C-alpha positions as semicolon CSV with decimal commas, in nm:
position;residue;x (nm);y (nm);z (nm)
1;X;3,399;-4,030;-1,285
2;X;3,347;-4,356;-1,149
3;X;3,019;-4,223;-1,020
4;X;2,931;-4,123;-1,362
5;X;3,036;-4,449;-1,507
6;X;2,826;-4,625;-1,279
7;X;2,539;-4,426;-1,299
8;X;2,523;-4,380;-1,705
9;X;2,635;-4,665;-1,923
10;X;2,606;-4,498;-2,252
11;X;2,542;-4,193;-2,430
12;X;2,781;-3,986;-2,238
13;X;2,859;-3,631;-2,398
14;X;3,210;-3,497;-2,306
15;X;3,275;-3,151;-2,385
16;X;3,621;-2,986;-2,457
17;X;3,709;-2,605;-2,434
18;X;4,016;-2,420;-2,438
19;X;4,063;-2,233;-2,109
20;X;4,103;-1,851;-2,183
21;X;3,877;-1,842;-2,514
22;X;3,709;-1,647;-2,614
23;X;3,785;-1,435;-2,325
24;X;4,056;-1,487;-2,028
25;X;3,776;-1,534;-1,771
26;X;3,540;-1,730;-1,963
27;X;3,643;-2,051;-1,801
28;X;3,423;-2,074;-1,480
29;X;3,129;-1,971;-1,688
30;X;3,161;-2,223;-1,958
31;X;3,211;-2,504;-1,723
32;X;2,897;-2,410;-1,527
33;X;2,728;-2,380;-1,839
34;X;2,778;-2,708;-1,970
35;X;2,709;-2,851;-1,647
36;X;2,350;-2,679;-1,634
37;X;2,274;-2,808;-1,981
38;X;2,352;-3,155;-1,926
39;X;2,714;-3,238;-2,019
40;X;2,833;-3,519;-1,846
41;X;3,209;-3,440;-1,874
42;X;3,408;-3,155;-1,923
43;X;3,771;-3,127;-2,048
44;X;3,932;-2,780;-1,998
45;X;4,232;-2,741;-2,227
46;X;4,559;-2,620;-2,162
47;X;4,638;-2,326;-2,427
48;X;4,980;-2,441;-2,611
49;X;5,136;-2,271;-2,880
50;X;5,217;-2,624;-3,109
51;X;4,912;-2,816;-3,028
52;X;5,033;-3,073;-3,295
53;X;4,712;-3,290;-3,268
54;X;4,460;-3,027;-3,300
55;X;4,310;-2,912;-3,625
56;X;4,289;-2,511;-3,701
57;X;3,991;-2,431;-3,470
58;X;4,170;-2,554;-3,161
59;X;4,490;-2,400;-3,299
60;X;4,332;-2,066;-3,331
61;X;4,160;-2,096;-2,970
62;X;4,483;-2,166;-2,820
63;X;4,659;-1,906;-2,993
64;X;4,381;-1,645;-2,873
65;X;4,372;-1,747;-2,515
66;X;4,767;-1,723;-2,475
67;X;4,718;-1,381;-2,620
68;X;4,457;-1,318;-2,357
69;X;4,701;-1,401;-2,081
70;X;4,621;-1,769;-1,976
71;X;4,853;-1,944;-1,792
72;X;4,835;-2,259;-1,567
73;X;4,810;-2,080;-1,255
74;X;4,508;-1,869;-1,380
75;X;4,371;-2,202;-1,523
76;X;4,371;-2,372;-1,184
77;X;4,261;-2,103;-1,008
78;X;3,936;-2,056;-1,253
79;X;3,862;-2,449;-1,249
80;X;3,877;-2,445;-0,868
81;X;3,636;-2,151;-0,836
82;X;3,404;-2,351;-1,089
83;X;3,422;-2,672;-0,910
84;X;3,352;-2,492;-0,567
85;X;2,974;-2,428;-0,746
86;X;2,963;-2,738;-0,962
87;X;3,080;-3,021;-0,749
88;X;2,976;-3,331;-0,894
89;X;3,069;-3,313;-1,269
90;X;3,375;-3,486;-1,398
91;X;3,658;-3,245;-1,471
92;X;3,961;-3,351;-1,712
93;X;4,252;-3,126;-1,774
94;X;4,390;-3,194;-2,127
95;X;4,720;-3,028;-2,270
96;X;5,052;-3,106;-2,412
97;X;5,314;-3,236;-2,235
98;X;5,550;-2,959;-2,284
99;X;5,367;-2,672;-2,075
100;X;5,269;-2,954;-1,780
101;X;5,645;-3,035;-1,779
102;X;5,753;-2,640;-1,722
103;X;5,458;-2,646;-1,465
104;X;5,653;-2,920;-1,280
105;X;5,450;-3,291;-1,276
106;X;5,460;-3,327;-0,917
107;X;5,288;-2,990;-0,866
108;X;5,056;-3,039;-1,165
109;X;4,919;-3,333;-0,960
110;X;4,902;-3,135;-0,632
111;X;4,744;-2,866;-0,812
112;X;4,474;-3,089;-1,000
113;X;4,402;-3,252;-0,659
114;X;4,340;-2,960;-0,485
115;X;4,142;-2,772;-0,757
116;X;3,897;-3,057;-0,817
117;X;4,042;-3,236;-1,139
118;X;3,920;-3,610;-1,208
119;X;4,193;-3,719;-1,466
120;X;4,476;-3,564;-1,687
121;X;4,491;-3,627;-2,090
122;X;4,853;-3,538;-2,234
123;X;4,798;-3,669;-2,619
124;X;5,182;-3,650;-2,675
125;X;5,289;-3,852;-2,366
126;X;5,508;-4,144;-2,450
127;X;5,365;-4,483;-2,288
128;X;5,724;-4,563;-2,100
129;X;5,733;-4,190;-1,962
130;X;5,393;-4,215;-1,837
131;X;5,497;-4,584;-1,671
132;X;5,798;-4,456;-1,506
133;X;5,711;-4,062;-1,406
134;X;5,324;-4,015;-1,420
135;X;5,197;-4,362;-1,292
136;X;5,340;-4,331;-0,952
137;X;5,183;-3,970;-0,919
138;X;4,845;-4,112;-1,068
139;X;4,828;-4,389;-0,758
140;X;4,921;-4,137;-0,548
141;X;4,686;-3,872;-0,600
142;X;4,409;-4,081;-0,776
143;X;4,386;-3,879;-1,091
144;X;4,442;-4,120;-1,371
145;X;4,607;-4,051;-1,687
146;X;4,378;-4,103;-1,969
147;X;4,554;-4,263;-2,284
148;X;4,448;-4,238;-2,645
149;X;4,438;-4,483;-2,927
150;X;4,395;-4,460;-3,286
151;X;4,305;-4,687;-3,557
152;X;4,660;-4,769;-3,620
153;X;4,684;-4,864;-3,241
154;X;4,798;-5,243;-3,250
155;X;4,578;-5,476;-3,026
156;X;4,862;-5,557;-2,788
157;X;4,910;-5,185;-2,724
158;X;4,557;-5,156;-2,683
159;X;4,559;-5,396;-2,389
160;X;4,848;-5,249;-2,265
161;X;4,708;-4,937;-2,241
162;X;4,364;-5,085;-2,043
163;X;4,566;-5,269;-1,820
164;X;4,785;-4,995;-1,675
165;X;4,566;-4,687;-1,737
166;X;4,252;-4,562;-1,579
167;X;3,973;-4,320;-1,610
168;X;3,843;-4,432;-1,971
169;X;4,030;-4,475;-2,342
170;X;4,000;-4,188;-2,532
171;X;3,939;-4,356;-2,883
172;X;4,070;-4,090;-3,175
173;X;3,831;-4,162;-3,444
174;X;4,087;-4,118;-3,739
175;X;4,478;-4,064;-3,763
176;X;4,444;-3,681;-3,830
177;X;4,405;-3,380;-3,651
178;X;4,077;-3,287;-3,457
179;X;3,813;-3,144;-3,685
180;X;3,454;-3,162;-3,746
181;X;3,303;-3,432;-4,006
182;X;2,955;-3,523;-4,122
183;X;2,969;-3,845;-4,098
184;X;3,219;-4,163;-4,024
185;X;3,350;-4,389;-4,296
186;X;3,294;-4,783;-4,286
187;X;3,684;-4,791;-4,215
188;X;3,617;-4,607;-3,912
189;X;3,313;-4,771;-3,790
190;X;3,506;-5,111;-3,856
191;X;3,730;-4,968;-3,620
192;X;3,487;-4,893;-3,333
193;X;3,365;-5,227;-3,376
194;X;3,692;-5,411;-3,358
195;X;3,796;-5,225;-3,025
196;X;3,411;-5,253;-2,891
197;X;3,473;-5,652;-2,915
198;X;3,801;-5,643;-2,738
199;X;3,615;-5,696;-2,388
200;X;3,846;-5,378;-2,250
201;X;3,763;-5,306;-1,871
202;X;3,781;-4,944;-1,926
203;X;3,506;-4,737;-2,054
204;X;3,610;-4,591;-2,382
205;X;3,469;-4,242;-2,547
206;X;3,532;-4,157;-2,898
207;X;3,680;-3,816;-3,033
208;X;3,785;-3,634;-3,337
209;X;3,490;-3,546;-3,590
210;X;3,194;-3,550;-3,372
211;X;2,985;-3,257;-3,520
212;X;2,622;-3,402;-3,548
213;X;2,352;-3,594;-3,425
214;X;2,488;-3,879;-3,680
215;X;2,816;-3,902;-3,549
216;X;2,703;-3,840;-3,183
217;X;2,479;-4,135;-3,236
218;X;2,730;-4,342;-3,397
219;X;3,003;-4,291;-3,123
220;X;2,778;-4,394;-2,883
221;X;2,681;-4,701;-3,063
222;X;3,012;-4,818;-3,030
223;X;3,150;-4,699;-2,731
224;X;3,017;-4,510;-2,383
225;X;3,005;-4,171;-2,548
226;X;3,150;-3,913;-2,748
227;X;3,400;-3,633;-2,690
228;X;3,298;-3,279;-2,878
229;X;3,573;-2,969;-2,912
230;X;3,600;-2,841;-3,235
231;X;3,233;-2,775;-3,295
232;X;3,196;-2,643;-2,935
233;X;3,501;-2,396;-3,019
234;X;3,293;-2,250;-3,342
235;X;3,000;-2,239;-3,160
236;X;3,172;-1,988;-2,877
237;X;3,369;-1,803;-3,162
238;X;3,040;-1,664;-3,310
239;X;2,759;-1,724;-3,027
240;X;2,680;-1,396;-2,841
241;X;2,707;-1,569;-2,498
242;X;2,826;-1,865;-2,340
243;X;2,497;-1,994;-2,251
244;X;2,388;-1,943;-2,624
245;X;2,677;-2,139;-2,769
246;X;2,644;-2,416;-2,508
247;X;2,243;-2,429;-2,636
248;X;2,373;-2,409;-2,985
249;X;2,611;-2,720;-2,929
250;X;2,338;-2,947;-2,732
251;X;2,080;-2,861;-3,037
252;X;2,331;-2,966;-3,276
253;X;2,398;-3,316;-3,129
254;X;2,043;-3,374;-3,044
255;X;2,098;-3,303;-2,650
256;X;1,887;-2,987;-2,618
257;X;1,612;-2,949;-2,391
């Protein structure tokens, strides 16, 4: 991840997908296709039965993935296989606290390290819990936990996160669940500008609501890039192949070849 940030100052595209969707064994194919088609970073989602920060599109993909038999063990095996063929692109594990606690936090970081995961995002991880139990593991394994901020996050809290976390800061574009939007409001852009003016040490990526060239360009204007999830899940739901879904995504955000 540090190599990516050193090499590319802006316009980054990070793509989220739910492991085990649309089919149980698609994880490796999706990672390799995204890497081939120019994604800068990939977020592998851990399916969960109660993804409270996610809209219906990602919720449905989690339900399908669990029905397909996706497990944490299988996810790590699939990511490890993809990593052997795709050694350079940053891979981020994204999931809720409950399944990670069930897997075991120490075991989680050990497996992230051996499978080639570069960072972890846990949307519902309390900051105090991170400081006490997760930060020591981040330092031991060299795998940061990426924290989220929203328009309601205070400047004091943002600076606290910036000073104690690594990887990048995930800027949630609105205090709502994930989903696609046609454009950002003036209030959202003001939030982007305000955070951009704070002089934070960590890179920032904007997620939630990126769905077309306009929203992707706006995210890149006020941060280092954008995170796309719901739009890609939609593409995967109807496209005839993984490659076709990736090509459609890239076309919609103006990154097609």
